[in-house]
C-alpha positions in Angstrom: -6.9 -61.1 -50.2 -2.7 -61.6 -50.1 0.5 -59.3 -50.2 3.5 -60.8 -51.1 7.0 -59.2 -51.3 8.7 -59.6 -54.9 12.6 -59.2 -53.7 14.4 -58.7 -56.8 18.0 -61.2 -56.5 20.3 -61.7 -58.9 20.5 -65.8 -58.6 17.6 -67.5 -57.3 19.2 -70.5 -56.3 22.0 -68.7 -55.0 19.9 -66.5 -52.5 17.6 -69.6 -51.9 19.3 -70.9 -49.1 19.7 -68.2 -47.2 15.6 -67.8 -47.8 14.9 -71.4 -46.9 17.5 -72.4 -44.0 18.2 -68.9 -42.5 14.7 -67.5 -42.5 12.4 -70.8 -42.3 10.8 -70.5 -45.4 11.5 -74.0 -46.4 8.3 -74.7 -48.5 9.6 -73.7 -52.1 5.9 -73.0 -53.2 6.8 -72.8 -57.6 10.5 -72.2 -59.2 10.1 -71.2 -62.8 14.0 -70.1 -63.0 13.1 -66.6 -62.8 10.6 -66.3 -60.0 10.2 -68.3 -57.2 8.3 -68.2 -54.2 9.2 -69.9 -50.5 6.8 -70.1 -47.6 7.1 -70.6 -44.1 5.4 -74.0 -43.0 4.1 -72.9 -39.8 3.0 -69.5 -40.2 2.3 -69.4 -44.0 4.8 -66.2 -44.5 6.1 -66.1 -47.9 8.2 -64.2 -50.3 9.2 -64.4 -53.7 12.3 -63.9 -55.3 12.5 -62.4 -58.9 15.5 -62.0 -61.3 13.3 -60.1 -64.1 10.0 -60.3 -64.5 9.5 -62.7 -67.9 6.8 -60.7 -70.0 6.9 -57.2 -68.0 8.7 -53.9 -68.4 9.5 -53.3 -65.2 9.9 -55.7 -62.0 7.2 -55.1 -59.4 8.1 -54.6 -55.7 5.1 -56.3 -54.2 2.5 -58.8 -55.8 -1.3 -58.1 -54.6 -3.3 -61.2 -55.0 -7.4 -60.3 -55.5 -10.4 -62.3 -56.0 -11.8 -60.0 -59.0 -8.5 -58.7 -61.3 -10.5 -57.3 -64.2 -12.6 -54.4 -61.6 -9.2 -53.8 -60.0 -8.0 -52.6 -63.7 -11.0 -50.9 -64.5 -10.4 -48.8 -61.5 -6.8 -48.0 -61.8 -7.3 -46.6 -65.2 -10.6 -45.0 -64.1 -8.5 -43.0 -61.4 -6.0 -42.5 -64.1 -2.9 -44.6 -62.4 -0.3 -45.3 -65.0 -0.7 -49.0 -66.1 2.5 -50.3 -66.6 1.9 -54.1 -67.6 -1.8 -54.4 -69.3 -4.7 -57.2 -68.3 -3.2 -60.1 -69.2 -3.5 -63.6 -68.8 -0.2 -65.0 -68.3 1.1 -68.6 -70.2 1.6 -69.9 -66.5 -2.1 -69.7 -65.7 -2.6 -66.3 -63.8 -4.2 -63.0 -65.2 -2.3 -59.6 -63.5 -1.5 -56.0 -64.4 0.9 -54.2 -63.2 0.1 -50.4 -62.1 2.2 -47.5 -60.9 2.0 -45.9 -57.3 1.9 -42.6 -57.0 5.2 -42.6 -55.3 7.0 -44.5 -58.4 6.8 -48.4 -57.3 5.3 -50.9 -59.4 2.9 -53.1 -58.4 1.9 -56.9 -59.2 -1.9 -56.9 -59.3 -2.8 -60.4 -59.8 -5.5 -63.4 -59.8 -4.4 -67.0 -59.6 -7.5 -69.7 -60.8 -8.6 -71.6 -58.4 
């Protein structure tokens, strides 16, 4: 469905003005203190700033938003990819898991219920 870059930052509030004012990602879609998404009101381009994932052992480099997270999880297991964070319904409402790509990057596969 959609790919979102997850950028590691030390402090979301300190980094925020660069992404909102300078880059024009002025719409703050959400801010949970440890992760926040900023989006361009014109193009819809966005980025997530992450200090440290709240529930997973590693931080992802991108988030892949899917309609069928259970199917994606089953496919990753069938193909033998390393599951870094198991399929979980998080307290903030998303259902997700982390998988390690063969190149070592950790990918967040996530479903946002409507």
